C-alpha positions in Angstrom: 49.8 -48.7 -3.1 52.3 -45.8 -3.3 55.2 -45.2 -1.1 53.5 -42.0 0.2 50.5 -44.1 1.3 52.7 -46.6 3.0 54.5 -43.8 4.8 51.2 -42.2 5.8 50.0 -45.5 7.3 53.3 -45.9 9.2 53.0 -42.3 10.5 49.4 -42.9 11.6 50.5 -46.1 13.3 53.2 -44.4 15.2 50.9 -41.6 16.2 48.3 -44.1 17.4 51.0 -45.9 19.5 52.0 -42.6 21.1 48.4 -41.6 21.8 47.6 -45.0 23.3 50.8 -45.4 25.4 50.9 -41.8 26.7 48.2 -41.8 29.4 49.6 -44.8 31.4 53.2 -43.7 31.0 52.5 -40.1 32.0 50.5 -41.2 35.1 53.2 -43.6 36.1 55.9 -41.0 35.6 53.9 -38.4 37.6 53.2 -40.7 40.5 56.8 -41.9 40.5 58.1 -38.4 40.7 55.7 -37.5 43.5 56.7 -40.7 45.5 60.4 -39.9 44.9 60.0 -36.4 46.3 58.1 -37.8 49.3 60.9 -40.3 49.9 63.5 -37.6 49.6 61.7 -35.3 52.0 61.0 -38.0 54.6 64.3 -39.9 54.2 62.5 -43.1 53.6 64.6 -45.1 51.2 62.4 -48.2 50.6 62.6 -49.1 46.9 59.4 -51.1 47.0 57.4 -48.1 48.3 57.0 -46.7 44.8 55.6 -49.8 43.1 52.1 -49.9 44.6 51.2 -46.3 43.8 52.6 -46.6 40.3 50.6 -49.8 39.7 47.4 -48.2 41.0 48.0 -45.0 38.9 48.5 -47.0 35.7 45.4 -49.2 36.3 43.4 -46.0 37.0 44.7 -44.4 33.8 43.7 -47.6 31.9 40.2 -47.4 33.4 39.8 -43.7 32.8 41.4 -43.5 29.3 40.4 -46.9 28.1 37.6 -45.8 25.9 39.8 -43.2 24.2 42.6 -45.7 23.7 40.2 -48.3 22.3 38.7 -45.7 19.9 42.1 -44.6 18.7 43.2 -48.2 18.0 39.9 -49.0 16.4 40.1 -46.0 14.1 43.6 -46.9 13.0 42.8 -50.5 12.3 39.7 -49.5 10.4 41.9 -47.3 8.2 44.5 -50.0 7.9 42.1 -52.8 6.9 40.3 -50.4 4.6 43.6 -49.9 2.7 44.0 -53.6 1.9 42.1 -53.4 -1.4 44.6 -50.8 -2.5 47.4 -53.3 -2.3 48.8 -54.4 -5.7 51.4 -57.0 -6.5 54.4 -55.4 -8.3 55.4 -57.1 -11.5 
């Protein structure tokens, strides 16, 4: 296995991580900003108010984007496991 192939696998892994983690993180961020704006407008400064909407948003994003996330990870691991025969022991 060449260094270029190893770097390609690492880049593909980082891309898969970003694609899988983006939907829940973006949903949580969006809901957090909306709740923060609501709190600022209404002068409600309860720190626990933001947790429940964020949790619900992240769970909904996992339900909605779950098949995409699973397909992304499955494709990456298929490529990764398929590259095992290319491994050679350096001498």
